N, C-alpha and C positions, 0 to 999 in steps of 0.2 A: 355331493363334497369336493370332488374334485376344481368344478367347473367355480365354486364358490371358493377355496384356497388360489385356484388361478387370480381371480377378480382381487382379490383382496393385494396379492405379489402386484401386480400391474395398478392398482391405485398406489400402493408404496411406492415405488418407483416413479411414478409421476408425480406426487408429492414430494419427495426428493431432491428428483430431478428441477422443479421450481423451486426450491429452497436458496439455489445459488444467487448472491447478489454481486451486482457488479459493482466492481469501485473503479471511479477516475482518480489515480493518485498525481495530484503536481508537486513538485519540489523548486522552492524558490532560492535562490542566490540574495541572500538579506544582510550579508556580511558589511559590518558598520564602515569597514575602512574601505569598502569599494574594490577588495581582491577579486581575484578568478576564484571558482570554487570547481574543484575535481570532485565528482561523482560516481560512485559505481554501486551499482542497487543489484541486489540477487535475491532469488527463492532457493528453495530446494532443487526445483527445476527447470528455473529459468535464470542464465544470466543478462542483463540487459546492456553491459557492456559499460565501458566508462566514457563520461561526457563532461564536457566544461562549460561552465556556465559563467557568464558576466554578470554583473551585478543587475539584480532584478530580472534576470532570465529565469523560464521556468522548463523544466523537467518532466513531460509528462507521457505517462502510460495507462493502459487498464487492464484490469482483470477481473477474475469471475473468484467469489469466494467456495472452499469446499462444503459440503453438506458435512460430509464425513472424513473426518483428521481436523488439519488446521491449516489455514493459509498463512503464511509468514513472509514478509518482505523486508530485509536488513541493508543498508548501505553503510558505505564508508563515506566521508567527507574529509576532504583535504585543501588547505588553503596555506597562504604566506608560511615560510616558515618553517614548513612541515608540519603546522599543525593538524592532525588527525582526530576524527570523530568516528564511532561507529553507532548504529541506530536503528533498531528495529521500526520503520515507518509503517509497518500493519503488521499487528498482532490479532489472529480473529479471537482468540481471547480477550484481549483487552479491548478491542475496537469493536467489538459484536455489534454495538448499537448504531455503528456507523452505516450509511447507506448513501449512494452515490458519490460524491463529491470527498477527496480529503485534500487538504492542503498545507504543506508544512512551508516554513517559513526558517532557511539556517541561518544563524546569528553565531556570534564567536563564543556567548555563554551556552550552545545547546539549541537545539530545535525547537518550533514552538507551532503548534498546530492550532489552526484557523477553525473553527466551529460556527456554523450558521444553525441558528434555533429557530424554528417555525412556530408560529402560534397557532 
């Protein structure tokens, strides 16, 4: 009986470990007035620092989601005249269907996510 339980526990750990999804996050400055965009992105555990993006420049990072719990990355976006926007660029509960690449374009009226669908 002990060997059986040990096998179940090991199999469960293996399944949980393989459940992580790797996400490639891209945030692009799409401001219509061609202003520079200051961004700072964070999670509970990681502060990715401040970055200055010129028009059409992209800030990129990768991360793995959590099997237990919730992965959340949020960013602040600031441009000319002090305009400031906060947004969750990845919320595991909201974005559970995503796998692979996530691309956000930041516009003055808010962020827009590009989604690619495969047939």
